[in-house]
C-alpha positions in Angstrom: 117.0 91.1 107.9 116.3 92.8 104.5 116.7 96.5 104.1 115.6 98.4 101.1 116.9 101.9 100.3 116.2 104.6 97.7 119.6 105.6 96.2 121.0 108.1 93.8 124.2 107.6 91.7 126.4 110.5 92.6 128.8 110.6 89.6 126.9 113.7 88.2 127.8 115.6 91.4 131.6 115.2 91.1 132.2 118.5 89.3 129.4 120.6 90.8 130.8 123.5 92.9 127.7 125.7 92.9 126.9 124.8 96.5 128.4 122.5 99.2 128.3 118.8 98.4 129.4 115.7 100.4 132.5 113.7 99.5 131.4 110.8 97.3 131.3 107.3 98.8 133.4 104.5 97.4 130.3 103.0 95.6 129.0 106.5 94.4 125.5 105.8 95.8 123.7 108.1 98.2 120.8 106.8 100.3 117.9 109.3 100.4 116.3 109.9 103.8 115.5 112.6 106.3 118.8 111.8 108.1 120.9 113.3 105.3 123.5 116.0 106.2 123.0 119.3 104.5 126.0 118.5 102.2 124.3 115.3 101.2 121.1 117.1 100.3 123.4 119.4 98.2 124.8 116.3 96.5 121.3 115.0 95.7 120.3 118.3 94.2 123.6 118.5 92.3 122.8 115.1 90.7 119.2 116.0 89.8 120.0 119.4 88.4 123.0 118.1 86.4 121.4 115.0 85.1 118.4 116.9 83.9 120.1 120.1 82.6 119.8 119.2 78.9 122.9 121.2 78.1 121.6 124.3 79.9 124.3 126.5 81.3 124.1 129.3 83.9 126.2 132.4 83.6 129.3 131.8 85.8 129.3 134.0 88.9 125.6 134.7 88.9 124.2 135.2 92.4 121.1 133.4 91.4 122.8 130.4 89.9 121.2 127.9 92.3 117.8 129.3 91.7 118.5 129.1 87.9 119.5 125.5 88.1 116.4 124.6 90.2 114.2 126.6 87.9 115.5 124.7 84.9 115.0 121.4 86.7 111.3 122.2 87.0 111.0 122.7 83.3 111.9 119.0 82.7 109.0 117.0 81.3 109.8 114.4 83.9 112.7 114.5 86.3 115.1 111.5 85.8 116.9 110.3 88.9 119.9 108.0 88.2 119.8 105.2 90.7 117.0 103.1 92.0 116.4 100.7 94.9 119.1 98.9 96.8 118.4 95.9 98.9 120.7 94.5 101.6 120.6 91.3 103.5 122.2 92.0 106.9 122.5 88.3 107.7 124.6 87.4 104.7 126.1 90.8 103.8 124.9 90.6 100.2 123.9 93.8 98.6 122.0 94.2 95.3 122.4 97.7 93.9 120.8 99.3 90.8 122.9 99.1 87.7 123.8 101.8 85.2 120.8 103.5 83.5 118.4 102.4 86.2 116.2 105.3 87.4 114.7 106.0 90.8 111.7 107.5 89.1 110.6 104.0 88.3 110.9 102.6 91.9 107.2 101.6 92.0 107.8 99.1 89.2 109.0 96.7 91.9 105.3 96.2 92.7 105.1 94.2 89.5 107.2 91.4 91.1 104.0 90.1 92.7 102.5 89.6 89.2 105.6 87.8 87.8 107.1 90.9 86.2 110.7 92.0 86.3 111.5 95.7 86.8 114.4 97.1 84.9 117.4 97.1 87.3 120.1 98.5 85.0 123.3 97.1 83.6 127.0 97.1 84.2 126.6 95.7 86.7 123.4 93.9 85.7 121.3 92.8 88.6 119.2 89.7 87.9 115.9 88.5 89.2 114.5 84.9 89.2 110.9 84.2 90.3 110.6 81.2 92.7 106.9 81.1 93.5 106.4 82.9 96.8 109.8 84.6 96.6 112.2 86.1 94.1 116.0 85.6 94.1 118.2 88.6 93.3 121.8 88.4 92.2 124.0 91.5 92.2 125.3 90.9 88.6 124.3 88.1 86.2 127.7 88.4 84.4 129.6 87.3 87.5 129.7 84.3 89.8 126.2 83.7 91.3 127.0 82.1 94.7 125.8 85.3 96.4 122.2 86.2 96.2 119.2 87.5 98.2 115.9 85.7 98.6 113.1 88.2 98.9 109.7 86.8 100.1 107.0 88.5 98.1 104.9 88.8 101.2 107.6 91.1 102.6 107.8 93.3 99.5 104.9 95.7 100.5 106.5 96.4 103.8 109.9 97.1 102.2 108.4 99.4 99.6 106.4 101.2 102.3 109.8 101.8 104.0 111.1 103.3 100.8 108.2 105.6 100.4 108.7 106.8 104.0 112.3 107.5 103.3 111.4 109.5 100.2 108.7 111.5 102.0 111.3 112.7 104.6 113.8 113.2 101.8 111.3 115.8 100.4 111.5 117.6 103.7 115.3 117.6 103.4 115.0 119.0 99.9 112.7 121.7 101.2 115.2 122.7 103.8 118.0 122.8 101.2 115.9 124.9 98.9 114.9 127.3 101.6 118.6 128.3 101.9 119.6 128.2 98.2 116.4 128.9 96.2 113.8 130.0 98.7 111.3 131.3 96.1 111.2 127.9 94.4 111.2 125.6 97.5 107.5 124.7 97.5 107.4 124.2 93.7 110.5 122.1 93.8 109.1 119.8 96.4 105.9 119.4 94.4 107.8 118.7 91.2 109.9 115.9 92.8 106.9 114.5 94.6 105.0 114.1 91.3 107.8 113.0 89.0 109.4 110.5 91.4 105.9 109.2 92.5 106.7 109.7 96.2 103.8 110.6 98.5 100.9 108.7 96.9 100.0 105.6 99.0 100.9 102.2 97.5 97.9 100.4 96.0 95.9 98.6 98.7 95.9 95.3 96.8 99.7 95.3 96.7 100.1 95.8 100.5 
């Protein structure tokens, strides 16, 4: 069985102490969904506000520091979310994760696979894609032994991407709950900003389904 997740890299959350965050996982990837614990929502927001801060600094000790960080996030021309799509094969145990400098904001680029395109999956590690007609083969890292791979039937891709969209939609609800506690005046605007910049709620094109 193939499972596709939307994930964030959590390195940017390591030093954030503005609100409670979860302990980082061994792989420093956080799957986004509606099942996230409040501290995991805090981790996601720590990543997004830190990665998009542009050198912005809040006055230490400010009671409105969370609202300030969220407000600054919403001034970004487009929110960048380090991470991307992770695909796992539960039968073989192989996982292909996004590499460094991949961005979740481009997750819909995977739709291009059906037209022979290759989305940018990052580097170090460098995931690799090979087109095989009705399927694509994905390797976790082209710079390492290639005996482990995942074969993804293109006919299954729309279903997998629909599952990603569903995960991200409920992630927005988790963000709204987090913001209601830490930056209530900005909650609705924050959800709208992430929805637009991460291309979440719009339906996938009918001809790609």
